[in-house]
All heavy atoms as TSV, in Angstrom:
chain	resi	resn	atom	element	x	y	z
A	1	MET	N	N	13.677	41.052	8.807
A	1	MET	CA	C	14.960	40.446	9.188
A	1	MET	C	C	15.665	41.375	10.147
A	1	MET	O	O	15.666	41.198	11.339
A	1	MET	CB	C	15.792	40.123	7.937
A	1	MET	CG	C	17.020	39.391	8.207
A	1	MET	SD	S	17.852	39.030	6.663
A	1	MET	CE	C	19.007	37.827	7.221
A	2	PHE	N	N	16.283	42.412	9.630
A	2	PHE	CA	C	17.050	43.318	10.471
A	2	PHE	C	C	17.467	44.553	9.677
A	2	PHE	O	O	17.313	44.612	8.485
A	2	PHE	CB	C	18.248	42.642	11.074
A	2	PHE	CG	C	19.136	41.992	10.049
A	2	PHE	CD1	C	20.082	42.653	9.371
A	2	PHE	CD2	C	18.977	40.612	9.800
A	2	PHE	CE1	C	20.886	42.051	8.433
A	2	PHE	CE2	C	19.783	39.987	8.845
A	2	PHE	CZ	C	20.694	40.699	8.156
A	3	ASP	N	N	18.045	45.490	10.407
A	3	ASP	CA	C	18.668	46.622	9.748
A	3	ASP	C	C	20.102	46.234	9.425
A	3	ASP	O	O	20.765	45.529	10.154
A	3	ASP	CB	C	18.703	47.836	10.694
A	3	ASP	CG	C	17.358	48.516	10.788
A	3	ASP	OD1	O	16.478	48.247	9.951
A	3	ASP	OD2	O	17.180	49.282	11.722
A	4	LEU	N	N	20.617	46.785	8.336
A	4	LEU	CA	C	21.958	46.477	7.902
A	4	LEU	C	C	22.590	47.714	7.314
A	4	LEU	O	O	22.011	48.369	6.436
A	4	LEU	CB	C	21.907	45.373	6.822
A	4	LEU	CG	C	23.231	44.949	6.254
A	4	LEU	CD1	C	24.017	44.093	7.289
A	4	LEU	CD2	C	22.971	44.062	5.019
A	5	SER	N	N	23.742	48.040	7.776
A	5	SER	CA	C	24.487	49.174	7.234
A	5	SER	C	C	24.943	48.799	5.818
A	5	SER	O	O	25.232	47.645	5.514
A	5	SER	CB	C	25.724	49.455	8.081
A	5	SER	OG	O	26.637	50.243	7.400
A	6	ASP	N	N	25.003	49.766	4.944
A	6	ASP	CA	C	25.492	49.499	3.567
A	6	ASP	C	C	26.980	49.245	3.505
A	6	ASP	O	O	27.525	48.976	2.460
A	6	ASP	CB	C	25.069	50.636	2.602
A	6	ASP	CG	C	25.643	51.975	2.952
A	6	ASP	OD1	O	26.427	52.089	3.928
A	6	ASP	OD2	O	25.289	52.943	2.286
A	7	ALA	N	N	27.642	49.287	4.674
A	7	ALA	CA	C	29.048	48.968	4.723
A	7	ALA	C	C	29.328	47.532	5.147
A	7	ALA	O	O	30.451	47.102	5.278
A	7	ALA	CB	C	29.777	49.911	5.680
A	8	ALA	N	N	28.257	46.806	5.387
A	8	ALA	CA	C	28.384	45.412	5.847
A	8	ALA	C	C	29.052	44.532	4.767
A	8	ALA	O	O	29.013	44.852	3.598
A	8	ALA	CB	C	27.057	44.848	6.242
A	9	THR	N	N	29.572	43.408	5.224
A	9	THR	CA	C	30.275	42.548	4.281
A	9	THR	C	C	29.330	41.690	3.428
A	9	THR	O	O	29.738	41.186	2.381
A	9	THR	CB	C	31.238	41.601	5.052
A	9	THR	OG1	O	30.470	40.872	5.985
A	9	THR	CG2	C	32.332	42.396	5.706
A	10	LEU	N	N	28.059	41.546	3.832
A	10	LEU	CA	C	27.146	40.708	3.079
A	10	LEU	C	C	25.835	41.462	2.713
A	10	LEU	O	O	24.759	40.970	3.017
A	10	LEU	CB	C	26.810	39.443	3.866
A	10	LEU	CG	C	27.987	38.525	4.143
A	10	LEU	CD1	C	27.593	37.395	5.060
A	10	LEU	CD2	C	28.543	37.953	2.848
A	11	PRO	N	N	25.925	42.594	2.057
A	11	PRO	CA	C	24.704	43.335	1.759
A	11	PRO	C	C	23.770	42.585	0.817
A	11	PRO	O	O	22.585	42.849	0.759
A	11	PRO	CB	C	25.192	44.629	1.135
A	11	PRO	CG	C	26.540	44.313	0.636
A	11	PRO	CD	C	27.106	43.268	1.567
A	12	GLU	N	N	24.309	41.600	0.055
A	12	GLU	CA	C	23.455	40.834	-0.858
A	12	GLU	C	C	22.460	39.961	-0.102
A	12	GLU	O	O	21.563	39.408	-0.703
A	12	GLU	CB	C	24.285	40.002	-1.825
A	12	GLU	CG	C	25.091	38.860	-1.168
A	12	GLU	CD	C	26.460	39.304	-0.615
A	12	GLU	OE1	O	26.774	40.502	-0.633
A	12	GLU	OE2	O	27.196	38.422	-0.220
A	13	MET	N	N	22.629	39.812	1.213
A	13	MET	CA	C	21.702	39.014	1.984
A	13	MET	C	C	20.436	39.772	2.363
A	13	MET	O	O	19.487	39.148	2.822
A	13	MET	CB	C	22.381	38.503	3.267
A	13	MET	CG	C	23.504	37.502	2.993
A	13	MET	SD	S	24.254	36.887	4.495
A	13	MET	CE	C	22.921	35.991	5.240
A	14	VAL	N	N	20.409	41.071	2.184
A	14	VAL	CA	C	19.229	41.853	2.515
A	14	VAL	C	C	18.754	42.619	1.298
A	14	VAL	O	O	19.479	43.376	0.693
A	14	VAL	CB	C	19.551	42.838	3.659
A	14	VAL	CG1	C	18.368	43.749	3.933
A	14	VAL	CG2	C	19.979	42.119	4.891
A	15	SER	N	N	17.484	42.383	0.947
A	15	SER	CA	C	16.827	43.169	-0.089
A	15	SER	C	C	16.099	44.295	0.634
A	15	SER	O	O	15.128	44.037	1.337
A	15	SER	CB	C	15.856	42.330	-0.886
A	15	SER	OG	O	16.547	41.306	-1.580
A	16	ASN	N	N	16.593	45.502	0.476
A	16	ASN	CA	C	16.044	46.640	1.203
A	16	ASN	C	C	14.553	46.735	1.005
A	16	ASN	O	O	14.032	46.820	-0.123
A	16	ASN	CB	C	16.732	47.902	0.734
A	16	ASN	CG	C	16.406	49.097	1.643
A	16	ASN	OD1	O	16.256	48.910	2.855
A	16	ASN	ND2	N	16.341	50.272	1.088
A	17	GLY	N	N	13.775	46.711	2.103
A	17	GLY	CA	C	12.359	46.824	2.046
A	17	GLY	C	C	11.639	45.520	1.839
A	17	GLY	O	O	10.411	45.444	1.950
A	18	GLN	N	N	12.358	44.418	1.549
A	18	GLN	CA	C	11.703	43.120	1.382
A	18	GLN	C	C	11.947	42.221	2.582
A	18	GLN	O	O	11.040	41.581	3.063
A	18	GLN	CB	C	12.184	42.446	0.100
A	18	GLN	CG	C	11.484	41.114	-0.148
A	18	GLN	CD	C	11.813	40.525	-1.474
A	18	GLN	OE1	O	12.370	41.166	-2.353
A	18	GLN	NE2	N	11.459	39.288	-1.652
A	19	ASP	N	N	13.192	42.104	3.012
A	19	ASP	CA	C	13.480	41.266	4.171
A	19	ASP	C	C	14.384	41.958	5.168
A	19	ASP	O	O	14.928	41.365	6.074
A	19	ASP	CB	C	14.076	39.947	3.759
A	19	ASP	CG	C	15.312	40.059	2.888
A	19	ASP	OD1	O	15.889	41.182	2.808
A	19	ASP	OD2	O	15.704	39.073	2.274
A	20	GLY	N	N	14.486	43.262	5.040
A	20	GLY	CA	C	15.285	44.075	5.965
A	20	GLY	C	C	15.343	45.500	5.499
A	20	GLY	O	O	14.711	45.834	4.465
A	21	LEU	N	N	16.071	46.281	6.191
A	21	LEU	CA	C	16.224	47.705	5.824
A	21	LEU	C	C	17.719	48.028	5.815
A	21	LEU	O	O	18.426	47.639	6.684
A	21	LEU	CB	C	15.507	48.592	6.823
A	21	LEU	CG	C	14.006	48.416	6.907
A	21	LEU	CD1	C	13.427	49.232	8.109
A	21	LEU	CD2	C	13.318	48.831	5.617
A	22	VAL	N	N	18.133	48.750	4.796
A	22	VAL	CA	C	19.532	49.146	4.663
A	22	VAL	C	C	19.595	50.643	4.965
A	22	VAL	O	O	18.762	51.409	4.561
A	22	VAL	CB	C	20.054	48.848	3.259
A	22	VAL	CG1	C	21.503	49.317	3.087
A	22	VAL	CG2	C	19.966	47.345	3.000
A	23	PHE	N	N	20.667	51.044	5.653
A	23	PHE	CA	C	20.885	52.460	5.935
A	23	PHE	C	C	22.335	52.801	5.668
A	23	PHE	O	O	23.217	51.921	5.716
A	23	PHE	CB	C	20.488	52.796	7.372
A	23	PHE	CG	C	21.306	52.096	8.425
A	23	PHE	CD1	C	22.426	52.740	8.956
A	23	PHE	CD2	C	21.018	50.830	8.834
A	23	PHE	CE1	C	23.228	52.111	9.889
A	23	PHE	CE2	C	21.788	50.187	9.792
A	23	PHE	CZ	C	22.907	50.820	10.311
A	24	PRO	N	N	22.650	54.064	5.379
A	24	PRO	CA	C	24.022	54.466	5.082
A	24	PRO	C	C	24.913	54.260	6.341
A	24	PRO	O	O	24.532	54.623	7.428
A	24	PRO	CB	C	23.930	55.934	4.742
A	24	PRO	CG	C	22.486	56.145	4.402
A	24	PRO	CD	C	21.705	55.169	5.183
A	25	ALA	N	N	26.073	53.697	6.135
A	25	ALA	CA	C	27.029	53.502	7.226
A	25	ALA	C	C	27.342	54.811	7.904
A	25	ALA	O	O	27.523	55.838	7.201
A	25	ALA	CB	C	28.311	52.881	6.678
A	26	GLY	N	N	27.372	54.828	9.198
A	26	GLY	CA	C	27.706	56.002	9.963
A	26	GLY	C	C	26.557	56.980	10.158
A	26	GLY	O	O	26.733	58.012	10.801
A	27	ASN	N	N	25.391	56.657	9.635
A	27	ASN	CA	C	24.256	57.583	9.738
A	27	ASN	C	C	23.354	57.135	10.864
A	27	ASN	O	O	22.395	56.385	10.660
A	27	ASN	CB	C	23.503	57.653	8.399
A	27	ASN	CG	C	22.452	58.709	8.381
A	27	ASN	OD1	O	21.880	59.059	9.400
A	27	ASN	ND2	N	22.203	59.236	7.170
A	28	SER	N	N	23.645	57.564	12.066
A	28	SER	CA	C	22.874	57.111	13.247
A	28	SER	C	C	21.443	57.595	13.197
A	28	SER	O	O	20.561	56.935	13.726
A	28	SER	CB	C	23.565	57.577	14.518
A	28	SER	OG	O	23.685	58.978	14.559
A	29	GLN	N	N	21.182	58.705	12.553
A	29	GLN	CA	C	19.801	59.214	12.414
A	29	GLN	C	C	18.945	58.243	11.593
A	29	GLN	O	O	17.816	57.900	11.949
A	29	GLN	CB	C	19.755	60.606	11.812
A	29	GLN	CG	C	18.355	61.176	11.662
A	29	GLN	CD	C	17.640	61.425	12.986
A	29	GLN	OE1	O	18.269	61.619	14.008
A	29	GLN	NE2	N	16.335	61.445	12.944
A	30	GLN	N	N	19.517	57.749	10.481
A	30	GLN	CA	C	18.800	56.770	9.673
A	30	GLN	C	C	18.609	55.450	10.420
A	30	GLN	O	O	17.571	54.824	10.307
A	30	GLN	CB	C	19.520	56.521	8.353
A	30	GLN	CG	C	19.264	57.600	7.310
A	30	GLN	CD	C	17.830	57.643	6.906
A	30	GLN	OE1	O	17.218	56.633	6.558
A	30	GLN	NE2	N	17.228	58.832	6.966
A	31	LEU	N	N	19.609	55.037	11.145
A	31	LEU	CA	C	19.501	53.825	11.963
A	31	LEU	C	C	18.342	53.977	12.935
A	31	LEU	O	O	17.478	53.110	13.072
A	31	LEU	CB	C	20.781	53.518	12.709
A	31	LEU	CG	C	20.735	52.365	13.703
A	31	LEU	CD1	C	20.335	51.059	13.004
A	31	LEU	CD2	C	22.078	52.217	14.397
A	32	TYR	N	N	18.283	55.101	13.633
A	32	TYR	CA	C	17.218	55.396	14.564
A	32	TYR	C	C	15.852	55.320	13.901
A	32	TYR	O	O	14.921	54.697	14.375
A	32	TYR	CB	C	17.417	56.760	15.209
A	32	TYR	CG	C	16.182	57.282	15.934
A	32	TYR	CD1	C	15.862	56.791	17.196
A	32	TYR	CD2	C	15.363	58.226	15.327
A	32	TYR	CE1	C	14.710	57.236	17.856
A	32	TYR	CE2	C	14.211	58.664	15.986
A	32	TYR	CZ	C	13.888	58.178	17.235
A	32	TYR	OH	O	12.746	58.624	17.864
A	33	ILE	N	N	15.731	55.956	12.747
A	33	ILE	CA	C	14.449	55.999	12.008
A	33	ILE	C	C	14.036	54.591	11.614
A	33	ILE	O	O	12.840	54.201	11.781
A	33	ILE	CB	C	14.578	56.932	10.776
A	33	ILE	CG1	C	14.668	58.374	11.235
A	33	ILE	CG2	C	13.403	56.699	9.818
A	33	ILE	CD1	C	15.060	59.348	10.100
A	34	LYS	N	N	14.949	53.814	11.101
A	34	LYS	CA	C	14.613	52.428	10.670
A	34	LYS	C	C	14.252	51.562	11.860
A	34	LYS	O	O	13.290	50.768	11.770
A	34	LYS	CB	C	15.749	51.850	9.880
A	34	LYS	CG	C	16.218	52.723	8.708
A	34	LYS	CD	C	15.875	52.215	7.410
A	34	LYS	CE	C	16.470	53.103	6.331
A	34	LYS	NZ	N	15.660	53.174	5.170
A	35	LEU	N	N	14.989	51.656	12.925
A	35	LEU	CA	C	14.683	50.837	14.115
A	35	LEU	C	C	13.326	51.225	14.682
A	35	LEU	O	O	12.523	50.343	15.056
A	35	LEU	CB	C	15.763	50.973	15.181
A	35	LEU	CG	C	17.098	50.288	14.871
A	35	LEU	CD1	C	18.105	50.624	15.936
A	35	LEU	CD2	C	16.875	48.781	14.799
A	36	LYS	N	N	13.072	52.492	14.767
A	36	LYS	CA	C	11.757	52.989	15.291
A	36	LYS	C	C	10.628	52.465	14.410
A	36	LYS	O	O	9.614	51.977	14.884
A	36	LYS	CB	C	11.756	54.511	15.325
A	36	LYS	CG	C	10.545	55.122	15.982
A	36	LYS	CD	C	10.698	56.632	16.050
A	36	LYS	CE	C	9.587	57.302	16.813
A	36	LYS	NZ	N	8.321	57.281	16.143
A	37	TYR	N	N	10.831	52.511	13.109
A	37	TYR	CA	C	9.830	52.020	12.157
A	37	TYR	C	C	9.545	50.521	12.395
A	37	TYR	O	O	8.397	50.087	12.460
A	37	TYR	CB	C	10.333	52.233	10.745
A	37	TYR	CG	C	9.476	51.591	9.666
A	37	TYR	CD1	C	8.246	52.185	9.304
A	37	TYR	CD2	C	9.888	50.487	8.987
A	37	TYR	CE1	C	7.476	51.614	8.306
A	37	TYR	CE2	C	9.106	49.923	7.989
A	37	TYR	CZ	C	7.901	50.504	7.655
A	37	TYR	OH	O	7.134	49.947	6.679
A	38	LEU	N	N	10.615	49.751	12.574
A	38	LEU	CA	C	10.417	48.306	12.800
A	38	LEU	C	C	9.759	48.023	14.159
A	38	LEU	O	O	8.902	47.153	14.247
A	38	LEU	CB	C	11.772	47.595	12.777
A	38	LEU	CG	C	12.409	47.488	11.367
A	38	LEU	CD1	C	13.794	46.877	11.473
A	38	LEU	CD2	C	11.531	46.680	10.469
A	39	LEU	N	N	10.114	48.759	15.168
A	39	LEU	CA	C	9.513	48.578	16.492
A	39	LEU	C	C	8.028	48.911	16.476
A	39	LEU	O	O	7.245	48.333	17.238
A	39	LEU	CB	C	10.237	49.416	17.537
A	39	LEU	CG	C	11.624	48.925	17.901
A	39	LEU	CD1	C	12.350	49.986	18.760
A	39	LEU	CD2	C	11.547	47.577	18.608
A	40	GLU	N	N	7.619	49.822	15.619
A	40	GLU	CA	C	6.215	50.262	15.571
A	40	GLU	C	C	5.362	49.454	14.586
A	40	GLU	O	O	4.162	49.651	14.500
A	40	GLU	CB	C	6.170	51.739	15.187
A	40	GLU	CG	C	6.754	52.629	16.258
A	40	GLU	CD	C	6.870	54.096	15.842
A	40	GLU	OE1	O	6.704	54.367	14.611
A	40	GLU	OE2	O	7.089	54.916	16.730
A	41	ASN	N	N	5.972	48.534	13.816
A	41	ASN	CA	C	5.242	47.813	12.788
A	41	ASN	C	C	5.458	46.308	12.866
A	41	ASN	O	O	6.325	45.754	12.209
A	41	ASN	CB	C	5.710	48.330	11.413
A	41	ASN	CG	C	5.238	49.734	11.162
A	41	ASN	OD1	O	4.083	49.983	10.877
A	41	ASN	ND2	N	6.168	50.706	11.344
A	42	ASP	N	N	4.629	45.656	13.650
A	42	ASP	CA	C	4.704	44.206	13.823
A	42	ASP	C	C	4.568	43.467	12.500
A	42	ASP	O	O	5.329	42.495	12.220
A	42	ASP	CB	C	3.610	43.707	14.762
A	42	ASP	CG	C	3.765	44.208	16.175
A	42	ASP	OD1	O	4.879	44.617	16.577
A	42	ASP	OD2	O	2.751	44.212	16.924
A	43	LEU	N	N	3.627	43.875	11.661
A	43	LEU	CA	C	3.401	43.184	10.408
A	43	LEU	C	C	4.627	43.250	9.493
A	43	LEU	O	O	4.994	42.254	8.882
A	43	LEU	CB	C	2.195	43.795	9.680
A	43	LEU	CG	C	1.809	43.151	8.346
A	43	LEU	CD1	C	1.534	41.663	8.533
A	43	LEU	CD2	C	0.626	43.850	7.747
A	44	ILE	N	N	5.258	44.375	9.419
A	44	ILE	CA	C	6.469	44.514	8.596
A	44	ILE	C	C	7.582	43.583	9.095
A	44	ILE	O	O	8.234	42.919	8.330
A	44	ILE	CB	C	7.001	45.977	8.575
A	44	ILE	CG1	C	5.969	46.899	7.937
A	44	ILE	CG2	C	8.351	46.096	7.886
A	44	ILE	CD1	C	5.703	46.635	6.459
A	45	ARG	N	N	7.773	43.515	10.438
A	45	ARG	CA	C	8.771	42.627	10.973
A	45	ARG	C	C	8.456	41.175	10.659
A	45	ARG	O	O	9.345	40.394	10.273
A	45	ARG	CB	C	8.854	42.796	12.504
A	45	ARG	CG	C	9.526	44.068	12.924
A	45	ARG	CD	C	9.933	44.055	14.405
A	45	ARG	NE	N	8.973	43.494	15.301
A	45	ARG	CZ	C	7.941	44.149	15.873
A	45	ARG	NH1	N	7.770	45.442	15.632
A	45	ARG	NH2	N	7.123	43.525	16.691
A	46	GLU	N	N	7.197	40.809	10.711
A	46	GLU	CA	C	6.787	39.432	10.381
A	46	GLU	C	C	7.058	39.141	8.893
A	46	GLU	O	O	7.491	38.055	8.544
A	46	GLU	CB	C	5.322	39.217	10.753
A	46	GLU	CG	C	5.072	39.217	12.235
A	46	GLU	CD	C	3.605	39.191	12.598
A	46	GLU	OE1	O	2.745	38.972	11.695
A	46	GLU	OE2	O	3.286	39.457	13.794
A	47	GLN	N	N	6.734	40.096	8.050
A	47	GLN	CA	C	6.961	39.921	6.606
A	47	GLN	C	C	8.471	39.799	6.320
A	47	GLN	O	O	8.891	38.951	5.531
A	47	GLN	CB	C	6.382	41.076	5.813
A	47	GLN	CG	C	4.875	41.086	5.803
A	47	GLN	CD	C	4.269	42.320	5.147
A	47	GLN	OE1	O	4.981	43.333	4.921
A	47	GLN	NE2	N	3.011	42.249	4.870
A	48	PHE	N	N	9.245	40.652	6.936
A	48	PHE	CA	C	10.736	40.561	6.745
A	48	PHE	C	C	11.231	39.221	7.166
A	48	PHE	O	O	12.044	38.598	6.506
A	48	PHE	CB	C	11.431	41.656	7.539
A	48	PHE	CG	C	11.362	43.043	6.942
A	48	PHE	CD1	C	10.703	43.322	5.764
A	48	PHE	CD2	C	12.005	44.105	7.570
A	48	PHE	CE1	C	10.650	44.578	5.212
A	48	PHE	CE2	C	11.967	45.392	7.039
A	48	PHE	CZ	C	11.283	45.624	5.870
A	49	ALA	N	N	10.771	38.725	8.327
A	49	ALA	CA	C	11.214	37.451	8.856
A	49	ALA	C	C	10.843	36.313	7.894
A	49	ALA	O	O	11.637	35.422	7.621
A	49	ALA	CB	C	10.619	37.194	10.261
A	50	HIS	N	N	9.604	36.355	7.370
A	50	HIS	CA	C	9.178	35.330	6.429
A	50	HIS	C	C	10.047	35.333	5.183
A	50	HIS	O	O	10.526	34.284	4.735
A	50	HIS	CB	C	7.715	35.536	6.052
A	50	HIS	CG	C	7.260	34.671	4.966
A	50	HIS	ND1	N	7.000	33.309	5.132
A	50	HIS	CD2	C	7.023	34.904	3.643
A	50	HIS	CE1	C	6.651	32.776	3.989
A	50	HIS	NE2	N	6.649	33.735	3.060
A	51	HIS	N	N	10.252	36.516	4.585
A	51	HIS	CA	C	11.083	36.586	3.385
A	51	HIS	C	C	12.515	36.147	3.607
A	51	HIS	O	O	13.114	35.510	2.765
A	51	HIS	CB	C	11.053	37.996	2.808
A	51	HIS	CG	C	9.736	38.353	2.186
A	51	HIS	ND1	N	9.170	39.590	2.316
A	51	HIS	CD2	C	8.884	37.627	1.396
A	51	HIS	CE1	C	8.006	39.619	1.673
A	51	HIS	NE2	N	7.825	38.439	1.111
A	52	ALA	N	N	13.057	36.478	4.758
A	52	ALA	CA	C	14.428	36.080	5.096
A	52	ALA	C	C	14.508	34.579	5.249
A	52	ALA	O	O	15.481	33.926	4.773
A	52	ALA	CB	C	14.853	36.754	6.391
A	53	LYS	N	N	13.492	33.952	5.849
A	53	LYS	CA	C	13.492	32.498	5.977
A	53	LYS	C	C	13.414	31.834	4.628
A	53	LYS	O	O	14.133	30.849	4.377
A	53	LYS	CB	C	12.296	32.081	6.867
A	53	LYS	CG	C	12.262	30.631	7.198
A	53	LYS	CD	C	11.118	30.322	8.140
A	53	LYS	CE	C	11.081	28.838	8.463
A	53	LYS	NZ	N	9.989	28.507	9.372
A	54	VAL	N	N	12.542	32.304	3.774
A	54	VAL	CA	C	12.416	31.745	2.415
A	54	VAL	C	C	13.753	31.877	1.671
A	54	VAL	O	O	14.219	30.940	1.033
A	54	VAL	CB	C	11.250	32.435	1.634
A	54	VAL	CG1	C	11.305	32.067	0.161
A	54	VAL	CG2	C	9.936	32.082	2.250
A	55	TRP	N	N	14.377	33.059	1.752
A	55	TRP	CA	C	15.652	33.274	1.088
A	55	TRP	C	C	16.723	32.284	1.604
A	55	TRP	O	O	17.410	31.694	0.816
A	55	TRP	CB	C	16.124	34.727	1.393
A	55	TRP	CG	C	17.419	35.107	0.679
A	55	TRP	CD1	C	17.528	35.693	-0.538
A	55	TRP	CD2	C	18.736	34.908	1.172
A	55	TRP	NE1	N	18.855	35.874	-0.817
A	55	TRP	CE2	C	19.621	35.403	0.210
A	55	TRP	CE3	C	19.264	34.366	2.322
A	55	TRP	CZ2	C	20.983	35.365	0.363
A	55	TRP	CZ3	C	20.653	34.327	2.486
A	55	TRP	CH2	C	21.506	34.814	1.511
A	56	ALA	N	N	16.778	32.094	2.908
A	56	ALA	CA	C	17.755	31.197	3.497
A	56	ALA	C	C	17.531	29.740	3.071
A	56	ALA	O	O	18.479	29.018	2.751
A	56	ALA	CB	C	17.740	31.330	5.018
A	57	HIS	N	N	16.284	29.321	3.040
A	57	HIS	CA	C	15.973	27.928	2.644
A	57	HIS	C	C	16.358	27.706	1.185
A	57	HIS	O	O	16.818	26.592	0.863
A	57	HIS	CB	C	14.485	27.642	2.877
A	57	HIS	CG	C	14.163	27.300	4.286
A	57	HIS	ND1	N	14.301	26.058	4.818
A	57	HIS	CD2	C	13.683	28.058	5.284
A	57	HIS	CE1	C	13.957	26.042	6.087
A	57	HIS	NE2	N	13.590	27.261	6.398
A	58	LYS	N	N	16.194	28.663	0.342
A	58	LYS	CA	C	16.547	28.510	-1.098
A	58	LYS	C	C	18.043	28.423	-1.286
A	58	LYS	O	O	18.526	27.733	-2.198
A	58	LYS	CB	C	16.011	29.680	-1.893
A	58	LYS	CG	C	14.526	29.667	-2.106
A	58	LYS	CD	C	14.119	30.858	-2.964
A	58	LYS	CE	C	12.620	30.901	-3.174
A	58	LYS	NZ	N	12.191	32.111	-3.929
A	59	ARG	N	N	18.822	29.094	-0.478
A	59	ARG	CA	C	20.243	29.204	-0.687
A	59	ARG	C	C	21.094	28.278	0.185
A	59	ARG	O	O	22.217	28.000	-0.128
A	59	ARG	CB	C	20.692	30.649	-0.494
A	59	ARG	CG	C	20.269	31.491	-1.678
A	59	ARG	CD	C	20.162	32.949	-1.361
A	59	ARG	NE	N	19.696	33.712	-2.481
A	59	ARG	CZ	C	18.426	33.863	-2.841
A	59	ARG	NH1	N	17.478	33.274	-2.140
A	59	ARG	NH2	N	18.081	34.601	-3.874
A	60	TRP	N	N	20.530	27.860	1.297
A	60	TRP	CA	C	21.334	26.989	2.179
A	60	TRP	C	C	20.624	25.649	2.346
A	60	TRP	O	O	20.384	25.063	3.251
A	60	TRP	CB	C	21.588	27.662	3.542
A	60	TRP	CG	C	22.434	28.894	3.390
A	60	TRP	CD1	C	23.491	29.089	2.582
A	60	TRP	CD2	C	22.250	30.168	4.064
A	60	TRP	NE1	N	24.030	30.341	2.701
A	60	TRP	CE2	C	23.272	31.020	3.606
A	60	TRP	CE3	C	21.399	30.630	5.000
A	60	TRP	CZ2	C	23.432	32.322	4.046
A	60	TRP	CZ3	C	21.512	31.913	5.441
A	60	TRP	CH2	C	22.515	32.736	4.978
């Protein structure tokens, strides 16, 4: 799905490691690490997208 700061208003929408990645608010190093990880891992991005779609269909 995407990266999400732990200061976001809807953190319950992301299960860290299942459909996205959560990082500490204000920690640009962690944001960099997580974005780099996602850019280098097509399969992980596809899995996150699938889980996010399933989550959305169940709730909306």
